[in-house]
N, C-alpha and C positions, 0 to 999 in steps of 0.2 A: 449695782456698780459701787465701787469704793469711792469715798470722797476725794480721792487723789486724782481722779480723771480731770482733764483740763484741755483747754484750747490754747495752742501756742501760736502767737503772732509776733510780728517784728516791726521795728521802726521803718523798715524798708526791705527791699529784696537784697539777698546776699549778706545778711547780718548773722547767719548761723542758726536759723530756726531749726533746721533738720538736726544739727548736732545737739542742740538743747533738747529737742523732742526725743531723740534717741537716748540721750543721757538720762532723761526722766524715766523712760521705759526701763532702762538698765537699773536705775536706782530703785524703782518699785519692784522689779523682778528679783533683785538681790534681797529684798525683805520677805520673799516667799509668796508674792502675789503674782497672779497671772496677768501679765502686762503686755499690751499690744499698742500698735500705732495705726493711725488712719491719715491718709493724705487725700481728702475729698476730690481735689482738682489739682493735677500736676501738669505743668507746661514744660515741654522740652523732652523729647524721647529719642532713643537710639535703638537700632536693630541689633538683637543678639540671638543668633541661631534662629532667625526668622520670626522672632517675637519682639514687639515694641516694648521697651523698658524705660524706666526713669530712675536716676540715681537716688533721689530722695526716697522714693518708694522702696527701693532695694535696701537702703540703709535702715528704714523703719522696720522692715520685715526681719532684717538680720538682728536687730536689737531686741525684738519681741521673743518672749518665751511661750507664746500662745500660737498655735497653728491657725492662721487666718487666711482665708481665700483672697487672692490678689484682687479679684473683681470687687470685693467689698472694701478692702484696704484702700484701693484707688479706683473709685467708680468711673472717673473721667481722666483719661490720659490723652493729652493734646500734644501733637508732635512739635509744634513751633514753640520755641523758648521766648514767649512774649506774654503780655497780659492775657489771662484766661478768656475773657469775653471776646478779645480780638482773635485769638487762635481758634476758639470754638466757632465763631462766625465764619471764618475763612475755611474751616474744615467741615462745615455743615453739621456741627454737633450742638444739640440743645441741652445745656446744663440746667437741671431743675433741682430746687431745694428738696422737693418731695422724694426724689430718688436718693439723694444724699442722706436724708433722714432715715429712709428705709434701710439703707446699707449700714448706717450707724447703729440702728436698733438691732440688727442682726449680729453685729460685732459685739455688742454689749453682752450678749448671752454667753460669749466665749471668753470674756475677760473680767478680771476684778478691777483693773485700771485700764482706761483707754485714753491715749494721748492723741489728740487731733491737731494736726499741723495745717495751718492756713496757708494761703498762697500770697506771697509778697507781704504787704502791709495789711493793716486791720480793715481797710475799706476798699480793697482791690475789687473791681467789678467781676462778677461771675457770669452774668448774662445781661440782657438789656434792662432788667428790672431790679436785680438783686446784687448786693455786694457781699464780700466775705463777712462783714459784720452782721448782716441779716442771718447768715448761717449760724454764726456764733450765738446770736440771740435765740434762734430756734432750738439749738442744742442745749442752751442754758447752762453751759459749763463755766467754771471760773477760768480766768484768762491769765496766761503767763506771757509777759512782754519781753522779747529779746531785744536788747539795745546794742547796736553796733557802735562801739566807742570810737568816734571819729568826729571831725569838725561838722557841726550841725546837729549832732545827736541829742543835745539837750532839748532843743526846740521840737524835734521829731518825737522824742520820748514823751514830753509833756502833752503835746497835741494828741498822741496816741492814747495816753492814759485818760485824757479828758473825753475822747471819743468812746472809749470802753465804758467809762462810768456813765456817760450820757445815754448809752443804750441799756442801762440798768444792769450791767454785768459787774461782777466782782473782779478786781485786779488782784489775783492771788499773790502775785509777786513779779519780780523782774530779774533778768540776768544781764550782767554787764559782760559783753564779749569784746575783747580788745582785738579788733580786726585790722587795725592800722599800725603796723610795726613802727612807723615813723612819727606817730602822734605823741608829742611831748607833754601834752596837757591832759592825758588820760586820767591821772589821779584826781586832778581838779574837777574834771567832768563828772566822774563817778561821785565825788563828794557833793557836787551840786545836785545831782539826781537823788542821792540819798536824802538830802534835805527837802527836796521838792516833790518827789513822786508819791509820798505817803502810802507806800506799799513795801512789803518785805523784800530785801535784796536776797535772792535765793542763792547767789553765787557769782563769782567772777572767773571768767575764762581768760587766761593769758594768751598772748600771741604765741601760738605753737602749731605750726603747719603739720597737718596729719594727725591732729589730736583725735583719739578714739572716743567712742561713747563712754567706755569704762573710765578713761582718764577724766573726761568732763564730769561724769557722775560723781567722782570722788571730790569734786569741787562744788557740788550743789547740795542743798538741803531742801526739804519740803516743809512749808509752814504748818504750825499747829492749826486745827480747825478754828474758825472764827467764833 
């Protein structure tokens, strides 16, 4: 695997992880690499032609230039749009890290770069014993933190970065995503995070409804190897 593979997490749900993950896939594919995405656990599904689908999974597959089986890209699709461990328990699904790791290993053989998108924030529970951070540790990938720029984001970002480093993982960088069109202190928030996060700012995404992965990729960079 190429050193650009990473685990994408966020300061919260709804901060733009999927957009950033797709943009990173697009960025790496544009450089001639076989790039794909993985969404280990997805919550929230809809029926399309008799098949249960998830928008995040579809977006990752659309951004990929590698042909990857859906059952490996998204091993667990939960119908309810709620915390994975709650949805899994109510739907009688047992999420296991072992199965996720097996699927990830199979995807690796088909990609130069594999971008893994977590569920919600960094420590969202996946089952009764394990959280998303446990999966990140087992994968051993550098982490990209997506920060939704809005009131409270500084605290959320600093706590997330602290948790990532406490698990022995490298914070490869962070992305500032301006998700609140009415936030007047966005510039000051980003400046504070640049000073405090001690990690590369990979890019800033402006408030732009309907932004495509290609548009986002044009605003991102990938850091040089440490």
